[in-house]
DRENPA-693781 format. One record per residue: y, x, z of N, C-alpha, C, O, CB in turn. Coordinates in steps of 0.05 Angstrom, whole numbers. Glycine has a CB too. Layout:
// DRENPA-693781
+--------+--------+--------+--------+--------+--------+--------+--------+--------+--------+--------+--------+--------+--------+--------+
|   n.py |   n.px |   n.pz |  ca.py |  ca.px |  ca.pz |   c.py |   c.px |   c.pz |   o.py |   o.px |   o.pz |  cb.py |  cb.px |  cb.pz |
+--------+--------+--------+--------+--------+--------+--------+--------+--------+--------+--------+--------+--------+--------+--------+
|      Y |      X |      Z |      Y |      X |      Z |      Y |      X |      Z |      Y |      X |      Z |      Y |      X |      Z |
...
+--------+--------+--------+--------+--------+--------+--------+--------+--------+--------+--------+--------+--------+--------+--------+
This chain:
// DRENPA-693781
+--------+--------+--------+--------+--------+--------+--------+--------+--------+--------+--------+--------+--------+--------+--------+
|   n.py |   n.px |   n.pz |  ca.py |  ca.px |  ca.pz |   c.py |   c.px |   c.pz |   o.py |   o.px |   o.pz |  cb.py |  cb.px |  cb.pz |
+--------+--------+--------+--------+--------+--------+--------+--------+--------+--------+--------+--------+--------+--------+--------+
|   3115 |   2132 |   2282 |   3139 |   2142 |   2269 |   3137 |   2172 |   2266 |   3129 |   2186 |   2284 |   3165 |   2135 |   2286 |
|   3144 |   2183 |   2242 |   3142 |   2211 |   2237 |   3162 |   2226 |   2255 |   3182 |   2215 |   2265 |   3148 |   2218 |   2208 |
|   3157 |   2252 |   2259 |   3175 |   2269 |   2274 |   3173 |   2297 |   2264 |   3154 |   2305 |   2251 |   3169 |   2268 |   2305 |
|   3194 |   2313 |   2269 |   3194 |   2341 |   2260 |   3176 |   2358 |   2277 |   3174 |   2354 |   2301 |   3223 |   2351 |   2260 |
|   3164 |   2378 |   2264 |   3149 |   2399 |   2278 |   3170 |   2416 |   2292 |   3194 |   2414 |   2287 |   3131 |   2416 |   2259 |
|   3161 |   2433 |   2310 |   3180 |   2451 |   2324 |   3194 |   2469 |   2304 |   3218 |   2473 |   2306 |   3165 |   2469 |   2344 |
|   3180 |   2479 |   2284 |   3192 |   2497 |   2264 |   3213 |   2481 |   2247 |   3235 |   2492 |   2242 |   3171 |   2509 |   2245 |
|   3206 |   2457 |   2239 |   3226 |   2441 |   2223 |   3251 |   2436 |   2240 |   3273 |   2438 |   2230 |   3213 |   2415 |   2214 |
|   3247 |   2429 |   2265 |   3270 |   2423 |   2282 |   3287 |   2448 |   2286 |   3312 |   2447 |   2286 |   3261 |   2413 |   2310 |
|   3274 |   2471 |   2290 |   3289 |   2496 |   2292 |   3305 |   2502 |   2267 |   3328 |   2510 |   2268 |   3269 |   2520 |   2298 |
|   3293 |   2498 |   2244 |   3307 |   2503 |   2218 |   3330 |   2483 |   2216 |   3352 |   2491 |   2207 |   3287 |   2499 |   2194 |
|   3326 |   2458 |   2222 |   3347 |   2438 |   2221 |   3370 |   2444 |   2240 |   3393 |   2440 |   2233 |   3336 |   2410 |   2226 |
|   3363 |   2454 |   2263 |   3384 |   2460 |   2283 |   3403 |   2483 |   2275 |   3424 |   2486 |   2287 |   3370 |   2468 |   2309 |
|   3395 |   2498 |   2254 |   3413 |   2519 |   2244 |   3433 |   2508 |   2224 |   3449 |   2523 |   2212 |   3396 |   2541 |   2230 |
|   3433 |   2481 |   2220 |   3450 |   2468 |   2200 |   3474 |   2454 |   2212 |   3475 |   2450 |   2236 |   3433 |   2448 |   2184 |
|   3493 |   2448 |   2195 |   3516 |   2433 |   2202 |   3508 |   2406 |   2214 |   3487 |   2395 |   2206 |   3535 |   2428 |   2177 |
|   3524 |   2396 |   2232 |   3517 |   2371 |   2246 |   3513 |   2348 |   2227 |   3496 |   2331 |   2233 |   3539 |   2365 |   2266 |
|   3527 |   2346 |   2205 |   3523 |   2324 |   2186 |   3494 |   2325 |   2175 |   3482 |   2304 |   2172 |   3543 |   2326 |   2163 |
|   3484 |   2349 |   2168 |   3456 |   2351 |   2158 |   3436 |   2343 |   2180 |   3416 |   2330 |   2174 |   3450 |   2379 |   2148 |
|   3442 |   2350 |   2204 |   3425 |   2343 |   2227 |   3424 |   2313 |   2229 |   3402 |   2301 |   2232 |   3434 |   2356 |   2253 |
|   3446 |   2300 |   2229 |   3448 |   2270 |   2231 |   3433 |   2257 |   2208 |   3417 |   2239 |   2213 |   3477 |   2261 |   2232 |
|   3437 |   2267 |   2184 |   3424 |   2255 |   2160 |   3393 |   2257 |   2163 |   3379 |   2237 |   2161 |   3433 |   2270 |   2134 |
|   3383 |   2281 |   2168 |   3354 |   2284 |   2168 |   3341 |   2273 |   2193 |   3317 |   2266 |   2192 |   3347 |   2313 |   2165 |
|   3355 |   2271 |   2215 |   3344 |   2257 |   2238 |   3341 |   2227 |   2233 |   3324 |   2214 |   2245 |   3361 |   2263 |   2264 |
|   3358 |   2217 |   2216 |   3355 |   2189 |   2207 |   3333 |   2186 |   2187 |   3317 |   2167 |   2188 |   3382 |   2178 |   2196 |
|   3332 |   2204 |   2167 |   3311 |   2203 |   2146 |   3283 |   2204 |   2158 |   3266 |   2189 |   2150 |   3315 |   2227 |   2127 |
|   3278 |   2222 |   2178 |   3251 |   2226 |   2189 |   3241 |   2201 |   2203 |   3217 |   2198 |   2207 |   3252 |   2249 |   2209 |
|   3258 |   2183 |   2210 |   3250 |   2158 |   2223 |   3232 |   2141 |   2205 |   3215 |   2126 |   2214 |   3274 |   2142 |   2233 |
|   3237 |   2144 |   2178 |   3222 |   2127 |   2159 |   3206 |   2144 |   2139 |   3184 |   2136 |   2132 |   3242 |   2110 |   2143 |
|   3216 |   2167 |   2131 |   3204 |   2183 |   2110 |   3196 |   2210 |   2122 |   3214 |   2226 |   2128 |   3223 |   2186 |   2085 |
|   3170 |   2215 |   2124 |   3161 |   2240 |   2136 |   3170 |   2264 |   2118 |   3167 |   2262 |   2093 |   3130 |   2240 |   2140 |
|   3180 |   2285 |   2130 |   3190 |   2307 |   2115 |   3188 |   2333 |   2131 |   3185 |   2332 |   2156 |   3219 |   2302 |   2105 |
|   3191 |   2355 |   2118 |   3191 |   2381 |   2131 |   3216 |   2396 |   2123 |   3224 |   2396 |   2100 |   3165 |   2397 |   2123 |
|   3228 |   2410 |   2142 |   3252 |   2426 |   2137 |   3243 |   2454 |   2133 |   3235 |   2468 |   2152 |   3273 |   2424 |   2161 |
|   3244 |   2463 |   2108 |   3234 |   2489 |   2100 |   3253 |   2511 |   2110 |   3244 |   2532 |   2120 |   3230 |   2491 |   2070 |
|   3279 |   2506 |   2106 |   3298 |   2525 |   2117 |   3326 |   2513 |   2119 |   3332 |   2493 |   2105 |   3300 |   2550 |   2100 |
|   3342 |   2524 |   2136 |   3370 |   2517 |   2139 |   3385 |   2543 |   2133 |   3389 |   2550 |   2109 |   3377 |   2506 |   2167 |
|   3394 |   2556 |   2154 |   3409 |   2581 |   2150 |   3390 |   2603 |   2140 |   3367 |   2605 |   2147 |   3421 |   2590 |   2177 |
|   3401 |   2619 |   2121 |   3386 |   2642 |   2111 |   3401 |   2668 |   2117 |   3426 |   2669 |   2114 |   3382 |   2640 |   2080 |
|   3387 |   2687 |   2127 |   3398 |   2714 |   2132 |   3403 |   2727 |   2105 |   3394 |   2717 |   2084 |   3380 |   2731 |   2150 |
|   3416 |   2750 |   2105 |   3420 |   2765 |   2081 |   3394 |   2773 |   2068 |   3390 |   2771 |   2044 |   3437 |   2791 |   2086 |
|   3375 |   2781 |   2084 |   3348 |   2789 |   2074 |   3334 |   2765 |   2061 |   3322 |   2767 |   2040 |   3331 |   2800 |   2096 |
|   3335 |   2742 |   2075 |   3322 |   2718 |   2064 |   3336 |   2708 |   2038 |   3322 |   2700 |   2020 |   3323 |   2695 |   2085 |
|   3362 |   2709 |   2037 |   3377 |   2701 |   2013 |   3371 |   2719 |   1990 |   3367 |   2710 |   1967 |   3407 |   2700 |   2018 |
|   3370 |   2745 |   1995 |   3364 |   2765 |   1974 |   3336 |   2760 |   1963 |   3332 |   2761 |   1939 |   3366 |   2794 |   1985 |
|   3317 |   2755 |   1981 |   3290 |   2749 |   1972 |   3289 |   2723 |   1955 |   3276 |   2722 |   1934 |   3271 |   2747 |   1996 |
|   3303 |   2702 |   1964 |   3303 |   2677 |   1950 |   3315 |   2681 |   1922 |   3305 |   2670 |   1902 |   3320 |   2656 |   1965 |
|   3336 |   2697 |   1920 |   3349 |   2703 |   1894 |   3330 |   2718 |   1875 |   3326 |   2710 |   1852 |   3375 |   2719 |   1898 |
|   3317 |   2739 |   1885 |   3300 |   2755 |   1868 |   3273 |   2741 |   1862 |   3260 |   2749 |   1842 |   3294 |   2782 |   1882 |
|   3266 |   2722 |   1878 |   3242 |   2706 |   1872 |   3248 |   2682 |   1854 |   3231 |   2665 |   1849 |   3229 |   2697 |   1898 |
|   3273 |   2680 |   1845 |   3282 |   2658 |   1828 |   3281 |   2631 |   1842 |   3278 |   2610 |   1830 |   3266 |   2656 |   1803 |
|   3284 |   2631 |   1869 |   3285 |   2607 |   1884 |   3314 |   2599 |   1891 |   3319 |   2579 |   1904 |   3269 |   2609 |   1910 |
|   3332 |   2616 |   1883 |   3361 |   2611 |   1887 |   3376 |   2623 |   1864 |   3368 |   2643 |   1853 |   3371 |   2622 |   1915 |
|   3398 |   2611 |   1857 |   3415 |   2621 |   1836 |   3438 |   2638 |   1847 |   3453 |   2650 |   1832 |   3427 |   2598 |   1819 |
|   3440 |   2639 |   1873 |   3463 |   2652 |   1886 |   3454 |   2676 |   1903 |   3434 |   2675 |   1916 |   3480 |   2633 |   1902 |
|   3471 |   2696 |   1903 |   3466 |   2720 |   1919 |   3481 |   2717 |   1945 |   3500 |   2702 |   1948 |   3474 |   2746 |   1904 |
|   3472 |   2732 |   1965 |   3486 |   2734 |   1991 |   3514 |   2744 |   1986 |   3518 |   2762 |   1970 |   3471 |   2754 |   2010 |
|   3534 |   2733 |   1998 |   3535 |   2711 |   2018 |   3545 |   2685 |   2006 |   3557 |   2669 |   2020 |   3553 |   2719 |   2041 |
|   3539 |   2680 |   1980 |   3551 |   2658 |   1966 |   3536 |   2631 |   1968 |   3547 |   2611 |   1959 |   3554 |   2665 |   1938 |
|   3513 |   2631 |   1979 |   3498 |   2606 |   1982 |   3508 |   2591 |   2006 |   3517 |   2602 |   2026 |   3468 |   2612 |   1985 |
|   3507 |   2564 |   2004 |   3514 |   2548 |   2027 |   3494 |   2551 |   2050 |   3500 |   2544 |   2073 |   3515 |   2518 |   2019 |
|   3471 |   2563 |   2044 |   3452 |   2569 |   2065 |   3461 |   2593 |   2082 |   3452 |   2596 |   2104 |   3424 |   2576 |   2052 |
|   3480 |   2608 |   2072 |   3489 |   2632 |   2086 |   3511 |   2628 |   2106 |   3519 |   2646 |   2120 |   3498 |   2652 |   2066 |
|   3521 |   2603 |   2108 |   3542 |   2597 |   2127 |   3529 |   2592 |   2154 |   3505 |   2586 |   2156 |   3559 |   2572 |   2118 |
|   3544 |   2595 |   2175 |   3535 |   2588 |   2202 |   3554 |   2568 |   2215 |   3577 |   2576 |   2220 |   3531 |   2613 |   2220 |
|   3546 |   2544 |   2219 |   3520 |   2532 |   2213 |   3517 |   2529 |   2182 |   3536 |   2527 |   2167 |   3516 |   2505 |   2227 |
|   3492 |   2527 |   2174 |   3486 |   2525 |   2146 |   3496 |   2498 |   2134 |   3494 |   2477 |   2147 |   3455 |   2526 |   2141 |
|   3508 |   2500 |   2111 |   3518 |   2477 |   2097 |   3497 |   2466 |   2077 |   3503 |   2448 |   2061 |   3544 |   2483 |   2081 |
|   3473 |   2477 |   2079 |   3451 |   2468 |   2061 |   3425 |   2469 |   2077 |   3421 |   2485 |   2095 |   3449 |   2486 |   2036 |
|   3406 |   2452 |   2068 |   3379 |   2452 |   2080 |   3359 |   2447 |   2057 |   3365 |   2432 |   2038 |   3376 |   2430 |   2102 |
|   3337 |   2461 |   2059 |   3315 |   2456 |   2040 |   3295 |   2438 |   2055 |   3283 |   2446 |   2075 |   3301 |   2482 |   2030 |
|   3292 |   2414 |   2045 |   3276 |   2394 |   2059 |   3258 |   2380 |   2038 |   3267 |   2373 |   2016 |   3293 |   2373 |   2074 |
|   3233 |   2377 |   2045 |   3213 |   2365 |   2026 |   3198 |   2343 |   2039 |   3194 |   2343 |   2063 |   3194 |   2387 |   2016 |
|   3189 |   2323 |   2023 |   3172 |   2303 |   2033 |   3146 |   2315 |   2043 |   3136 |   2335 |   2031 |   3166 |   2281 |   2012 |
|   3135 |   2304 |   2064 |   3110 |   2314 |   2076 |   3088 |   2293 |   2073 |   3093 |   2270 |   2078 |   3115 |   2322 |   2106 |
|   3064 |   2301 |   2066 |   3055 |   2328 |   2061 |   3067 |   2339 |   2035 |   3072 |   2324 |   2016 |   3025 |   2330 |   2060 |
|   3071 |   2365 |   2034 |   3084 |   2378 |   2012 |   3065 |   2382 |   1988 |   3043 |   2393 |   1991 |   3095 |   2405 |   2021 |
|   3074 |   2372 |   1965 |   3060 |   2376 |   1940 |   3080 |   2385 |   1919 |   3095 |   2369 |   1908 |   3045 |   2350 |   1931 |
|   3082 |   2411 |   1914 |   3102 |   2422 |   1896 |   3100 |   2411 |   1868 |   3119 |   2414 |   1853 |   3099 |   2453 |   1895 |
|   3078 |   2399 |   1861 |   3074 |   2389 |   1833 |   3082 |   2360 |   1830 |   3080 |   2349 |   1808 |   3046 |   2392 |   1825 |
|   3090 |   2347 |   1852 |   3097 |   2318 |   1851 |   3127 |   2313 |   1848 |   3140 |   2306 |   1868 |   3086 |   2304 |   1876 |
|   3138 |   2318 |   1824 |   3166 |   2315 |   1820 |   3176 |   2287 |   1826 |   3198 |   2283 |   1836 |   3173 |   2322 |   1791 |
|   3160 |   2267 |   1819 |   3168 |   2239 |   1824 |   3173 |   2234 |   1854 |   3192 |   2221 |   1862 |   3147 |   2220 |   1814 |
|   3156 |   2246 |   1871 |   3159 |   2242 |   1900 |   3185 |   2256 |   1910 |   3199 |   2246 |   1927 |   3135 |   2252 |   1915 |
|   3190 |   2280 |   1899 |   3215 |   2294 |   1906 |   3239 |   2277 |   1898 |   3259 |   2276 |   1913 |   3216 |   2322 |   1893 |
|   3238 |   2265 |   1875 |   3260 |   2249 |   1865 |   3263 |   2224 |   1883 |   3286 |   2216 |   1890 |   3256 |   2241 |   1836 |
|   3241 |   2211 |   1889 |   3242 |   2187 |   1907 |   3254 |   2195 |   1934 |   3271 |   2181 |   1944 |   3214 |   2176 |   1911 |
|   3245 |   2218 |   1945 |   3255 |   2227 |   1970 |   3285 |   2233 |   1969 |   3300 |   2225 |   1987 |   3240 |   2253 |   1979 |
|   3294 |   2246 |   1948 |   3322 |   2252 |   1945 |   3339 |   2227 |   1944 |   3361 |   2226 |   1955 |   3327 |   2269 |   1920 |
|   3330 |   2207 |   1930 |   3344 |   2181 |   1929 |   3346 |   2169 |   1956 |   3367 |   2158 |   1963 |   3330 |   2162 |   1910 |
|   3325 |   2170 |   1971 |   3326 |   2159 |   1999 |   3345 |   2175 |   2016 |   3361 |   2163 |   2030 |   3297 |   2160 |   2011 |
|   3344 |   2202 |   2014 |   3363 |   2219 |   2030 |   3392 |   2212 |   2022 |   3409 |   2209 |   2039 |   3357 |   2249 |   2026 |
|   3397 |   2211 |   1996 |   3424 |   2205 |   1987 |   3434 |   2178 |   1998 |   3456 |   2176 |   2007 |   3425 |   2205 |   1956 |
|   3417 |   2158 |   1996 |   3424 |   2131 |   2007 |   3430 |   2132 |   2037 |   3449 |   2120 |   2046 |   3402 |   2111 |   2001 |
|   3414 |   2146 |   2052 |   3418 |   2148 |   2080 |   3445 |   2162 |   2085 |   3461 |   2154 |   2102 |   3395 |   2164 |   2094 |
|   3450 |   2184 |   2071 |   3475 |   2199 |   2075 |   3499 |   2182 |   2068 |   3519 |   2183 |   2083 |   3474 |   2225 |   2057 |
|   3498 |   2168 |   2046 |   3521 |   2151 |   2038 |   3526 |   2128 |   2059 |   3548 |   2122 |   2065 |   3516 |   2139 |   2011 |
|   3504 |   2117 |   2069 |   3507 |   2097 |   2090 |   3519 |   2108 |   2115 |   3537 |   2096 |   2127 |   3479 |   2084 |   2096 |
|   3510 |   2131 |   2124 |   3521 |   2144 |   2148 |   3550 |   2151 |   2144 |   3567 |   2148 |   2162 |   3505 |   2169 |   2155 |
|   3557 |   2160 |   2120 |   3585 |   2167 |   2114 |   3603 |   2142 |   2114 |   3625 |   2142 |   2125 |   3588 |   2181 |   2087 |
|   3593 |   2121 |   2103 |   3609 |   2096 |   2102 |   3613 |   2084 |   2130 |   3632 |   2069 |   2134 |   3596 |   2075 |   2084 |
|   3595 |   2090 |   2148 |   3597 |   2081 |   2176 |   3614 |   2100 |   2193 |   3619 |   2095 |   2216 |   3569 |   2078 |   2188 |
|   3623 |   2122 |   2181 |   3639 |   2142 |   2195 |   3622 |   2159 |   2214 |   3634 |   2172 |   2231 |   3659 |   2127 |   2211 |
|   3596 |   2160 |   2210 |   3579 |   2176 |   2227 |   3576 |   2205 |   2218 |   3569 |   2223 |   2234 |   3551 |   2164 |   2229 |
|   3582 |   2210 |   2193 |   3584 |   2238 |   2182 |   3609 |   2239 |   2165 |   3620 |   2218 |   2157 |   3558 |   2246 |   2166 |
|   3618 |   2263 |   2158 |   3643 |   2265 |   2143 |   3639 |   2276 |   2115 |   3658 |   2276 |   2099 |   3662 |   2283 |   2157 |
|   3615 |   2284 |   2108 |   3609 |   2296 |   2081 |   3590 |   2278 |   2065 |   3574 |   2263 |   2076 |   3598 |   2324 |   2084 |
|   3592 |   2281 |   2039 |   3571 |   2271 |   2021 |   3551 |   2294 |   2017 |   3556 |   2316 |   2026 |   3583 |   2261 |   1994 |
|   3529 |   2288 |   2003 |   3510 |   2309 |   1997 |   3506 |   2312 |   1967 |   3511 |   2293 |   1952 |   3483 |   2304 |   2012 |
|   3496 |   2335 |   1960 |   3488 |   2340 |   1932 |   3460 |   2351 |   1933 |   3452 |   2366 |   1950 |   3508 |   2361 |   1918 |
|   3444 |   2342 |   1914 |   3416 |   2349 |   1912 |   3411 |   2369 |   1889 |   3424 |   2366 |   1868 |   3398 |   2324 |   1908 |
|   3393 |   2388 |   1893 |   3387 |   2408 |   1873 |   3371 |   2398 |   1850 |   3365 |   2414 |   1832 |   3373 |   2430 |   1886 |
|   3365 |   2373 |   1848 |   3352 |   2361 |   1825 |   3372 |   2347 |   1807 |   3365 |   2336 |   1786 |   3330 |   2342 |   1833 |
|   3398 |   2347 |   1816 |   3419 |   2334 |   1800 |   3446 |   2347 |   1808 |   3463 |   2334 |   1820 |   3420 |   2302 |   1806 |
|   3448 |   2373 |   1801 |   3471 |   2389 |   1810 |   3498 |   2376 |   1803 |   3517 |   2377 |   1819 |   3470 |   2416 |   1798 |
|   3500 |   2364 |   1779 |   3526 |   2353 |   1770 |   3530 |   2324 |   1779 |   3550 |   2312 |   1773 |   3529 |   2355 |   1740 |
|   3511 |   2314 |   1794 |   3513 |   2287 |   1807 |   3519 |   2265 |   1787 |   3534 |   2247 |   1792 |   3534 |   2288 |   1828 |
|   3506 |   2267 |   1763 |   3511 |   2246 |   1743 |   3488 |   2226 |   1741 |   3487 |   2210 |   1723 |   3514 |   2259 |   1716 |
|   3469 |   2227 |   1760 |   3446 |   2210 |   1762 |   3426 |   2215 |   1739 |   3408 |   2198 |   1735 |   3454 |   2181 |   1762 |
|   3429 |   2236 |   1724 |   3410 |   2244 |   1704 |   3395 |   2268 |   1714 |   3406 |   2290 |   1718 |   3425 |   2251 |   1676 |
|   3369 |   2265 |   1719 |   3354 |   2286 |   1733 |   3340 |   2304 |   1713 |   3325 |   2323 |   1721 |   3334 |   2274 |   1751 |
|   3343 |   2300 |   1687 |   3329 |   2317 |   1668 |   3348 |   2336 |   1654 |   3340 |   2351 |   1636 |   3316 |   2300 |   1647 |
|   3374 |   2338 |   1662 |   3393 |   2355 |   1649 |   3399 |   2380 |   1665 |   3418 |   2395 |   1658 |   3418 |   2340 |   1644 |
|   3384 |   2386 |   1686 |   3388 |   2410 |   1702 |   3378 |   2434 |   1687 |   3358 |   2433 |   1673 |   3374 |   2408 |   1729 |
|   3393 |   2456 |   1690 |   3383 |   2482 |   1680 |   3366 |   2496 |   1701 |   3350 |   2513 |   1694 |   3406 |   2500 |   1670 |
|   3371 |   2489 |   1726 |   3356 |   2501 |   1749 |   3350 |   2479 |   1769 |   3368 |   2468 |   1781 |   3372 |   2524 |   1762 |
|   3324 |   2472 |   1772 |   3316 |   2452 |   1791 |   3310 |   2465 |   1818 |   3295 |   2484 |   1820 |   3292 |   2436 |   1781 |
|   3322 |   2454 |   1839 |   3316 |   2462 |   1866 |   3312 |   2436 |   1881 |   3330 |   2427 |   1895 |   3339 |   2480 |   1879 |
|   3288 |   2425 |   1878 |   3283 |   2397 |   1886 |   3282 |   2393 |   1916 |   3282 |   2370 |   1926 |   3257 |   2389 |   1875 |
|   3282 |   2415 |   1932 |   3283 |   2412 |   1961 |   3310 |   2417 |   1972 |   3314 |   2415 |   1997 |   3263 |   2432 |   1973 |
|   3330 |   2424 |   1956 |   3356 |   2432 |   1965 |   3375 |   2409 |   1967 |   3379 |   2393 |   1949 |   3368 |   2453 |   1946 |
|   3387 |   2407 |   1991 |   3408 |   2388 |   1997 |   3432 |   2403 |   2009 |   3428 |   2419 |   2027 |   3398 |   2364 |   2016 |
|   3456 |   2398 |   1999 |   3479 |   2412 |   2010 |   3502 |   2393 |   2014 |   3505 |   2372 |   2000 |   3487 |   2435 |   1991 |
|   3519 |   2400 |   2032 |   3543 |   2384 |   2038 |   3564 |   2389 |   2016 |   3567 |   2412 |   2007 |   3554 |   2390 |   2065 |
|   3579 |   2369 |   2009 |   3600 |   2372 |   1990 |   3624 |   2355 |   1998 |   3645 |   2355 |   1985 |   3591 |   2364 |   1961 |
+--------+--------+--------+--------+--------+--------+--------+--------+--------+--------+--------+--------+--------+--------+--------+
């Protein structure tokens, strides 16, 4: 069974409890890495200026404590495999909806590959395929 590295667990631990519950369930079946949870002002500013985020400090859900967003990717990481990111996101979304329907979490999630949540993944103006946030 896959498990989180120390760094992934540390990143996840900076997140809201609903995200922790979701990804601790996801890792049981789908190996993944938690790239980041909470971002400091310096980290958010860098993400914005590197075009890895559309929001400036303190407006990202990553900037809350605990973080209301996590960047999580299927492992091993291949930034060029969009299909795998999409498959992973569908799995994460299904796990989250199942946990919510069981009353184990209180939030739904939104994925950065389908910001408007219309199930159309080609209409995004900004893809953030590793981004999951509570809504």
